[in-house]
C-alpha positions in Angstrom: 1.8 -19.5 2.6 2.3 -16.7 3.9 0.2 -13.8 2.7 2.0 -11.3 -0.2 1.8 -7.6 -0.3 2.8 -5.2 -3.1 4.2 -1.5 -1.5 4.2 1.3 -3.8 6.8 3.5 -2.1 9.1 6.3 -3.9 11.3 6.8 -0.8 14.2 4.1 -0.4 14.6 4.1 3.6 10.8 4.0 3.5 10.4 0.7 0.9 13.4 -0.7 2.8 11.9 -0.6 6.2 8.2 -2.0 5.0 10.3 -4.1 3.1 12.5 -5.0 6.5 10.1 -5.2 8.9 7.1 -7.6 7.2 9.8 -9.7 5.2 10.7 -10.3 9.3 7.4 -11.1 10.0 7.1 -13.6 6.9 5.5 -12.0 4.4 6.7 -11.9 1.2 7.2 -8.2 -0.4 7.2 -7.4 -3.6 7.8 -3.7 -4.2 7.4 -1.0 -7.0 8.9 2.8 -6.5 5.6 4.1 -8.7 2.7 4.1 -9.5 2.9 2.5 -13.3 4.8 -0.2 -12.4 3.3 -0.8 -8.4 -0.2 -1.2 -11.1 1.4 -3.5 -13.0 2.6 -5.6 -10.2 -0.9 -5.9 -8.8 -2.3 -6.8 -11.9 0.5 -10.1 -12.5 1.3 -11.1 -8.9 -2.7 -10.6 -7.5 -0.9 -9.4 -3.6 -3.1 -10.2 -0.5 -2.4 -6.5 -0.1 -1.3 -3.2 -1.7 0.2 0.0 0.7 -0.3 2.9 -1.4 1.8 5.7 -0.8 0.1 8.6 -1.6 3.1 11.4 -2.8 4.3 9.3 -6.0 6.3 10.5 -9.1 4.0 10.8 -11.9 -0.1 8.9 -11.5 -0.5 9.7 -6.8 -1.1 6.8 -4.8 -5.4 7.9 -5.6 -5.2 8.1 -9.0 -3.5 4.5 -8.8 -6.0 3.2 -6.5 -8.9 4.3 -9.3 -6.8 3.0 -12.1 -6.7 0.1 -10.0 -10.3 -0.5 -8.6 -11.4 0.6 -12.4 -9.6 -3.6 -13.6 -11.7 -6.0 -12.8 -8.7 -7.8 -11.7 -7.2 -5.9 -9.4 -10.8 -4.4 -7.9 -11.1 -5.9 -5.1 -7.2 -5.9 -3.5 -7.8 -4.2 -0.2 -5.3 -1.1 -0.7 -4.1 1.3 2.1 -2.9 4.6 1.6 0.7 5.1 3.1 1.2 8.4 3.8 2.7 11.5 5.4 -0.4 13.3 4.9 -2.1 12.9 9.0 -5.0 15.6 8.9 -8.4 14.7 9.5 -9.4 16.3 6.1 -6.3 13.6 4.1 -7.7 10.6 6.0 -11.2 12.0 5.0 -10.3 12.3 1.4 -8.5 9.1 1.4 -11.4 7.1 2.8 -13.9 8.6 0.2 -11.1 7.7 -2.8 -11.3 4.7 -1.8 -9.1 3.8 0.4 -8.9 0.6 2.6 -7.3 2.0 5.4 -4.4 4.2 6.4 -1.0 3.9 7.6 0.4 7.2 8.9 4.3 8.2 8.5 6.6 7.8 9.6 6.2 4.5 10.1 5.5 2.6 13.0 8.4 -0.3 13.2 7.0 -2.2 16.5 3.6 -1.7 14.9 3.3 -1.9 11.1 3.2 -6.0 10.9 0.3 -6.0 13.4 -1.1 -3.5 11.2 -0.8 -5.4 7.9 -2.2 -8.7 9.8 -5.8 -6.6 10.6 -6.4 -5.5 6.9 -5.2 -8.6 5.1 -7.4 -10.4 7.6 -11.0 -7.8 7.6 
């Protein structure tokens, strides 16, 4: 059985890119274009990994992570920040917020599947 990755991303092109790359690599990809839907899917689907955009409409990715961590059903799912915010302070802020990792945009197509594999195996 392949691992399931939930992608929470409001940019349709980025979402398609992640879906296509991970789908070709054999992952089951589920997707949400806002945090509320992402949180609901995380509860319903219990994915192996969540890739969470930070800058989302409504609740941002950091707030969504807080809700996931506060819910016993989703607290242990690894959540990785998926963001263009790439300054050292940003990475430190995401680590302090409790993200399990960080993938920088623009996404690297050649390395994305390997990054996801490494995060799932941790």
